[in-house]
C-alpha positions as CSV (number, residue, x, y, z in Angstrom):
1,M,18.6,26.8,105.4
2,S,16.3,24.0,106.0
3,A,12.5,24.4,106.7
4,K,13.0,22.4,109.9
5,T,15.8,25.2,110.8
6,S,13.6,28.2,109.8
7,L,10.3,26.6,112.0
8,I,12.5,26.3,115.1
9,E,13.6,30.1,114.4
10,K,10.1,31.2,114.3
11,I,9.1,29.2,117.4
12,C,12.0,30.5,119.5
13,L,11.0,34.1,118.2
14,A,7.3,33.5,119.0
15,I,8.2,32.3,122.6
16,V,10.5,35.1,123.4
17,L,8.1,37.7,121.7
18,G,5.0,36.3,123.3
19,G,6.7,36.2,126.6
20,A,8.1,39.9,126.3
21,L,4.3,41.2,125.4
22,L,2.8,39.1,128.2
23,I,5.3,40.9,130.6
24,Q,4.6,44.5,129.1
25,L,0.6,43.9,129.7
26,S,0.8,42.3,133.1
27,P,2.6,44.5,135.6
28,P,2.3,41.7,138.3
29,I,3.8,39.0,136.2
30,E,6.5,41.7,135.5
31,K,7.2,42.1,139.1
32,A,7.0,38.4,139.7
33,L,9.7,37.7,137.2
34,S,11.8,40.5,137.8
35,T,13.9,38.6,140.0
36,I,14.2,35.0,141.5
37,H,15.9,34.2,144.7
38,I,17.8,30.8,145.0
39,G,18.9,30.9,148.6
40,K,21.2,33.9,149.0
41,M,21.6,34.5,145.2
42,T,19.3,36.8,143.5
43,I,19.1,36.4,139.8
44,P,17.4,39.4,137.7
45,L,15.4,37.5,135.1
46,A,13.7,40.5,133.4
47,P,17.3,42.0,131.9
48,I,18.2,38.2,130.8
49,Y,14.7,38.0,129.0
50,C,15.2,41.2,127.6
51,S,18.7,40.3,126.3
52,L,16.9,37.2,124.5
53,V,14.6,39.3,123.0
54,A,17.0,41.6,121.6
55,F,19.2,38.8,120.4
56,F,16.6,36.7,118.7
57,L,14.8,39.8,117.1
58,V,18.1,40.9,115.6
59,M,18.9,37.3,114.3
60,F,15.4,36.8,113.0
61,L,15.5,40.1,111.0
62,T,19.0,39.3,109.8
63,R,17.8,36.0,108.3
64,L,14.8,37.9,106.7
65,I,17.5,40.4,105.1
66,Q,19.5,37.6,104.1
67,R,16.8,35.5,102.4
68,F,15.4,38.6,100.6
69,L,18.7,39.6,99.3
70,K,19.8,36.0,98.1
71,N,16.3,35.0,96.6
72,K,15.2,38.5,95.1
73,L,17.1,41.4,95.3
74,L,20.7,39.9,94.3
75,L,19.3,38.1,91.6
76,K,18.4,40.8,89.6
77,T,22.0,42.4,89.5
78,D,24.7,41.4,87.3
79,L,26.6,40.0,90.4
80,N,28.1,36.8,90.2
81,K,27.3,33.9,92.5
82,S,30.5,34.4,94.7
83,T,30.1,38.0,95.1
84,Q,26.4,37.3,96.4
85,A,27.2,34.7,98.8
86,T,29.8,37.0,99.7
87,I,27.4,39.9,100.5
88,V,24.9,37.6,102.5
89,S,27.4,36.0,104.6
90,V,28.8,39.5,105.6
91,I,25.0,40.5,106.3
92,G,25.0,37.6,108.6
93,Y,28.0,38.4,110.4
94,I,27.2,41.8,110.9
95,G,23.9,41.0,112.3
96,L,25.3,38.5,114.8
97,I,27.8,41.1,116.1
98,I,24.8,43.5,116.6
99,A,22.7,40.8,118.4
100,V,25.6,39.9,120.8
101,L,26.2,43.9,121.3
102,W,22.7,44.5,122.0
103,G,21.9,41.4,124.2
104,V,24.9,42.2,126.4
105,S,23.7,46.1,126.7
106,E,20.3,44.6,127.9
107,L,22.0,42.9,130.6
108,G,23.2,46.1,132.2
109,V,26.9,45.4,131.1
110,N,28.7,48.5,129.9
111,L,30.2,47.9,126.6
112,K,33.4,49.9,127.5
113,N,33.8,47.4,130.5
114,V,33.5,44.7,128.0
115,T,35.9,45.9,125.6
116,I,38.6,46.5,128.7
117,V,37.9,43.1,129.9
118,A,38.3,41.4,126.5
119,G,41.6,43.4,125.8
120,A,43.0,42.0,129.4
121,L,41.5,38.4,128.6
122,S,43.1,38.4,124.8
123,V,46.6,38.3,126.3
124,G,45.7,35.2,128.2
125,I,44.0,33.2,125.6
126,G,45.5,34.8,122.7
127,F,47.4,31.6,121.9
128,G,44.4,29.4,122.5
129,L,42.3,31.6,119.9
130,Q,45.2,31.7,117.6
131,N,44.0,29.4,115.1
132,V,40.5,30.4,115.4
133,V,41.5,34.1,114.6
134,N,43.9,33.1,112.0
135,N,41.1,31.1,110.0
136,F,38.7,34.2,110.8
137,I,41.0,36.7,109.0
138,S,41.8,34.2,106.1
139,G,37.9,34.0,105.7
140,I,37.6,37.4,105.4
141,I,40.4,37.5,102.7
142,L,38.8,34.8,100.8
143,L,35.3,36.3,100.9
144,F,36.5,39.8,99.8
145,G,39.4,38.5,97.7
146,K,39.5,36.9,94.5
147,A,41.7,34.1,94.7
148,I,38.8,31.7,94.7
149,Q,34.9,31.9,94.4
150,V,32.1,29.6,94.9
151,N,31.7,27.1,92.1
152,D,35.4,27.5,90.9
153,R,37.2,24.5,90.3
154,V,40.3,24.3,92.5
155,I,43.4,22.2,93.6
156,I,44.0,22.6,97.1
157,N,47.0,20.8,98.7
158,G,46.6,18.1,96.1
159,K,42.6,17.9,96.5
160,E,41.1,18.7,93.5
161,G,37.2,19.7,93.3
162,I,34.8,22.3,93.3
163,V,34.3,25.3,95.8
164,R,30.9,24.7,97.3
165,Q,30.8,27.3,100.3
166,I,33.3,29.9,102.0
167,N,32.6,30.1,105.5
168,I,34.0,32.5,107.6
169,R,35.9,29.4,109.4
170,S,36.5,26.9,106.6
171,T,36.0,26.6,103.0
172,E,33.7,23.6,101.7
173,L,35.2,21.6,98.8
174,E,33.4,18.9,96.9
175,T,36.1,16.4,95.5
176,T,35.7,14.7,92.2
177,E,34.6,11.9,93.8
178,G,31.6,13.8,95.3
179,I,32.9,14.1,98.8
180,R,32.5,17.1,100.8
181,I,35.3,18.4,103.0
182,L,36.2,21.3,105.3
183,I,39.4,23.1,105.0
184,P,40.3,25.5,107.4
185,N,40.8,29.1,105.7
186,A,44.2,29.4,107.0
187,S,45.0,26.1,105.5
188,V,43.6,27.3,101.9
189,L,45.9,30.4,102.0
190,S,48.9,29.0,103.3
191,T,49.3,25.7,101.3
192,D,49.5,25.3,97.3
193,L,46.5,26.6,95.5
194,T,45.3,26.3,91.8
195,N,42.6,27.8,90.5
196,L,41.7,26.0,87.4
197,S,38.8,28.0,86.4
198,T,40.7,31.3,86.0
199,Q,42.9,29.7,83.5
200,K,41.9,30.2,80.0
201,E,43.9,27.1,78.8
202,N,42.1,24.6,80.7
203,N,39.0,25.6,79.2
204,L,40.3,24.3,76.0
205,I,39.4,20.6,75.2
206,T,40.9,18.3,72.4
207,L,39.3,15.0,71.0
208,S,41.2,12.7,68.8
209,F,39.4,10.4,66.3
210,C,41.1,8.0,64.2
211,I,39.2,7.3,61.0
212,P,39.5,4.6,58.2
213,L,41.0,5.8,54.8
214,N,38.0,4.2,53.1
215,S,35.6,6.2,54.9
216,D,34.1,9.6,53.3
217,I,37.0,11.9,55.1
218,K,35.4,15.1,53.9
219,A,31.9,14.4,54.9
220,I,33.3,13.1,58.4
221,Q,35.3,16.3,59.1
222,K,32.1,18.2,58.3
223,L,30.5,16.2,60.8
224,L,32.8,17.0,63.5
225,L,32.2,20.5,62.9
226,K,28.5,20.2,62.9
227,V,28.6,18.4,66.3
228,V,30.5,20.8,67.8
229,A,28.7,23.8,66.4
230,Q,25.5,22.5,67.8
231,E,26.8,22.2,71.5
232,K,25.7,24.7,73.7
233,R,28.2,24.3,75.9
234,I,30.9,25.3,73.9
235,A,31.9,28.8,73.3
236,K,31.5,30.2,69.7
237,T,34.9,32.5,69.9
238,P,37.4,31.3,69.4
239,S,35.8,28.9,66.7
240,P,36.0,25.1,67.2
241,T,38.5,23.6,64.7
242,V,39.2,20.2,63.3
243,F,42.6,19.5,62.0
244,A,44.0,16.2,60.4
245,I,47.1,15.6,62.6
246,D,48.1,12.0,61.4
247,L,48.2,9.9,58.6
248,S,49.1,6.1,58.8
249,G,48.8,3.3,56.1
250,S,45.3,2.7,57.0
251,A,43.6,5.4,59.0
252,I,43.6,9.4,59.4
253,T,43.4,10.9,62.9
254,F,41.5,14.1,63.4
255,E,41.8,16.3,66.4
256,L,39.1,18.4,67.6
257,S,39.6,21.5,69.8
258,A,37.0,23.8,71.4
259,T,36.8,26.3,74.3
260,I,34.1,25.3,76.8
261,K,32.3,27.9,78.9
262,D,32.3,26.1,82.2
263,I,35.3,24.0,83.3
264,N,33.4,22.2,85.5
265,L,31.3,20.7,83.0
266,K,34.9,19.2,81.0
267,N,34.5,15.5,81.7
268,Q,30.8,15.2,81.2
269,L,31.1,17.4,77.9
270,L,33.9,15.2,76.6
271,S,31.9,12.1,76.9
272,D,29.0,13.6,75.4
273,L,30.9,14.9,72.3
274,R,32.2,11.2,72.0
275,V,28.9,9.6,72.3
276,E,27.3,12.0,70.0
277,V,30.0,11.7,67.3
278,A,29.8,7.8,67.5
279,Y,26.2,8.1,66.9
280,Q,26.0,10.5,64.2
281,L,28.7,8.4,62.5
282,K,26.5,5.4,62.9
283,K,23.5,6.9,61.7
284,Q,25.0,8.6,58.6
285,K,26.8,5.3,57.6
286,L,29.8,7.3,57.5
287,I,32.2,4.2,59.1
């Protein structure tokens, strides 16, 4: 959440609470604002104001709880980032539901009547809200399920990228080109989905190096193992390997295999390894 949004929330809360306090401390003001007459229509301002106070107060407290969980409490746990994000999101939705219900009750509306009306309206608008409800339910499944998580590299309907956020209505995917797109949650569950982060074989990287036969072959083989052993983004187990996979009349080809810790770093790591190997070969005058 941006600093600008946070400031707006604080200003709105201050106005609402300040007005409520002023009304409570000044009976004449309370009486004057209790109702307002526009022609033959009478509008009760006091219940509306109390409803706004209830709504903004609950939402403000919800935001405080979310920030505390996200920035302090959850950081001290062993939960992964996706689970942490799910907990924070669920707290937000619970807070919103409580805020709406409390706000409606402050208007003097019987919540039982709201349930009856909502049930009657659902028949008429059910088809119109079908997609909304479908995406909502799908969002709940994604948040609590293990199909995809935040920071997973996935392929959704042919689009490859990293999951940046799972909202209650849509999933935000950052493509390999750096473009962020929103995909409806219902589409995520109903289309082809491949989670590359959960497939261990995709964490395996291989690099081939063609070395002239007149080079110091043994020294180069040791250098390749040394370079990969010093790379912190590569897992220690299983151990990296370097094998000679081809031999021609003038060159020998080595294949370096290793397992990386984070699939999202694969392309950058491959590039860095190539550069480092070339640098070390030149520095040690092995080729």
